[in-house]
C-alpha positions in Angstrom: 28.3 -15.8 -11.6 26.2 -16.8 -14.3 23.8 -18.9 -11.6 23.9 -15.6 -9.2 22.4 -13.4 -12.1 20.1 -15.7 -13.2 18.7 -16.0 -9.7 18.6 -12.0 -9.4 16.7 -11.8 -12.8 14.2 -14.0 -11.6 13.9 -12.6 -8.4 13.2 -9.2 -10.2 10.7 -10.7 -12.9 8.9 -12.3 -9.5 8.8 -8.9 -7.7 7.1 -7.3 -10.8 4.7 -9.9 -11.4 3.8 -9.9 -7.9 3.1 -5.9 -8.0 1.0 -6.3 -11.2 -2.8 -7.0 -11.2 -4.0 -9.0 -14.0 -6.9 -8.1 -16.0 -9.3 -10.9 -14.5 -8.4 -9.7 -10.9 -11.2 -8.9 -8.1 -9.5 -5.6 -7.8 -7.8 -3.5 -10.9 -5.8 -0.1 -9.9 -6.1 2.5 -12.7 -2.1 3.6 -12.4 -3.3 7.0 -13.5 -6.3 7.8 -11.3 -5.4 5.5 -8.6 -9.1 4.5 -8.7 -10.1 0.8 -7.8 -12.5 -1.0 -9.8 -13.7 -3.9 -7.5 -15.4 -7.2 -8.6 -16.1 -9.9 -6.1 -16.9 -12.4 -8.5 -13.6 -12.6 -9.8 -12.0 -14.1 -6.3 -9.7 -12.2 -3.7 -7.2 -10.2 -4.7 -5.2 -7.1 -3.3 -3.7 -3.5 -4.5 -1.1 -1.3 -3.1 -1.5 2.2 -3.2 1.4 4.5 -2.2 1.1 7.7 -0.9 3.1 10.8 -0.8 3.3 13.5 2.1 4.2 17.3 2.9 7.5 16.2 4.1 10.6 14.9 2.1 11.4 11.2 2.7 7.9 10.6 4.4 5.8 8.2 2.2 3.1 5.1 3.2 1.4 2.5 1.7 -2.0 1.3 1.6 -2.6 -2.8 0.9 -6.2 -3.3 0.4 -7.5 -6.6 0.3 -10.7 -8.0 -0.9 -11.6 -11.2 0.2 -15.1 -11.7 -0.5 -18.9 -10.5 -0.7 -22.0 -10.9 -2.6 -24.3 -8.3 -4.5 -23.5 -4.7 -3.5 -21.2 -5.9 -0.4 -17.9 -6.2 -0.5 -15.4 -7.7 2.7 -11.8 -5.9 2.7 -9.1 -6.1 5.1 -6.2 -3.5 4.9 -2.6 -2.4 6.1 -1.6 0.8 6.4 2.3 1.4 7.1 4.9 4.5 6.7 8.1 5.0 6.0 9.8 8.4 7.6 9.5 10.1 10.6 6.0 10.7 11.4 2.8 8.7 12.7 -0.4 8.1 10.6 -3.9 8.8 11.6 -6.0 7.0 9.3 -7.3 7.0 5.4 -10.3 7.6 3.7 -11.9 7.5 0.0 -15.3 7.8 -1.7 -17.0 5.6 -3.7 -18.7 5.0 -7.0 -22.0 4.5 -7.0 -22.4 5.8 -3.3 -21.8 4.3 0.1 -24.6 3.1 1.7 -23.4 1.7 5.1 -20.0 0.4 6.5 -19.8 -3.1 8.6 -18.0 -5.6 10.5 -15.1 -2.8 10.9 -12.2 -4.4 13.0 -9.0 -3.2 13.9 -7.7 0.1 16.2 -9.3 2.7 13.3 -13.2 3.7 13.7 -15.3 4.5 10.7 -17.1 7.8 10.3 -19.3 8.5 7.1 -19.8 11.6 4.9 -17.5 13.6 6.9 -14.7 16.3 6.4 -10.9 15.2 6.2 -8.5 18.0 6.5 -7.8 19.3 3.1 -9.5 17.6 0.7 -13.3 18.7 1.8 -16.1 15.9 2.3 -15.2 12.2 2.0 -17.6 9.3 1.9 -15.5 6.9 3.9 -13.2 7.9 6.7 -11.1 5.3 8.8 -9.8 7.4 11.8 -7.7 6.5 15.0 -9.0 9.6 16.1 -12.5 11.0 17.4 -12.8 12.2 14.2 -11.0 12.4 10.9 -9.7 16.2 11.5 -8.3 14.8 14.6 -4.5 13.8 15.1 -4.9 11.7 18.0 -5.1 8.0 18.2 -1.9 8.3 15.7 0.5 5.2 15.5 3.1 3.8 12.9 0.6 1.1 11.2 -2.8 0.2 11.0 -4.6 -3.0 10.2 -7.7 -4.0 10.3 -11.0 -5.0 8.3 -14.6 -3.7 7.3 -17.5 -4.5 4.5 -18.8 -1.8 2.3 -22.3 -1.9 1.2 -22.9 0.3 -2.0 -26.0 1.5 -3.9 -26.5 1.3 -7.3 -25.1 -1.1 -10.0 -21.8 -2.3 -10.9 -18.7 -1.3 -11.8 -18.2 -0.3 -8.2 -15.2 2.4 -7.9 -13.1 3.2 -5.0 -11.3 6.5 -5.6 -10.1 9.6 -4.2 -7.7 8.2 -1.8 -6.2 10.0 1.0 -4.3 9.4 4.1 -3.4 11.5 7.1 -0.2 11.9 8.8 0.6 13.4 12.4 3.5 14.4 14.4 5.7 15.2 11.0 8.7 16.0 12.4 10.5 17.9 9.6 7.3 20.2 9.9 7.9 20.7 13.6 5.5 17.9 14.2 2.8 19.1 12.6 -0.3 17.0 10.7 -0.8 16.8 7.0 -2.0 14.5 4.2 -0.5 12.4 1.8 -2.2 11.7 -1.8 -1.6 8.5 -4.2 1.6 8.8 -6.6 3.3 6.2 -8.5 6.8 5.4 -7.1 9.6 5.9 -9.6 10.5 2.8 -11.6 14.4 2.1 -11.3 16.3 2.7 -14.4 17.8 -0.1 -16.6 21.3 1.0 -15.0 20.1 0.8 -11.9 19.0 -3.1 -12.6 22.4 -3.8 -14.2 24.3 -2.2 -11.1 22.4 -4.5 -8.9 23.2 -7.4 -10.6 26.7 -6.8 -10.6 26.5 -6.4 -7.1 24.6 -9.7 -6.7 27.4 -11.2 -8.7 29.9 -9.6 -6.6 28.3 -10.8 -3.6 28.2 -14.7 -5.1 31.9 -14.5 -6.0 33.1 -13.3 -2.5 30.9 -16.0 -1.1 32.3 -18.7 -3.4 36.4 -17.4 -2.2 35.1 -17.5 1.4 34.1 -21.2 1.5 37.3 -21.8 -0.6 39.5 -20.1 1.9 38.0 -22.3 4.5 38.0 -25.6 3.0 41.8 -24.9 2.3 42.3 -23.6 6.1 40.6 -27.1 7.1 42.9 -29.1 4.7 45.9 -27.1 6.2 
């Protein structure tokens, strides 16, 4: 029982450590503004941005990984997924300083610069599965790919005003809509306690099952 609880606690600590971004990381996510500061001199790193939606139970997540780059050039890969009854169309963001160009675009999403994103107005960088950033075509349950951002000005370099676009939202009669960054609720201590008790119960049940099997074999 104690060993099971120790394993569960260790797993929880590792999960929390995996979601935390150290101060020296190449990508630093501000938990208040959801802006991402990029520094390729610190080495590769990854941030996760969670998005809400107009419909209950529908969320999405963007895993953004900085893989390298030099000077004002940054190489990224991304994975965009969702949870709930809808599809994804794409995502976008602004940059500070201004975006000079985007190169090396891979994956199913096309890049559109300085365009209108429905509900959010003008946006500097948009990656969409449709013919433009207002289209609901080219939708899918997930997307992955990569791109290179070439920025003007000097460091620090920041990506902000992230937004994601949904389509075929079942709860809204298959309409389209947007999602914006939000902070998922952190489990309460009582929730962690219930999880640990549950892990402990599973461990006890497994030991009893093994014991019963041994008794049957002896018999």
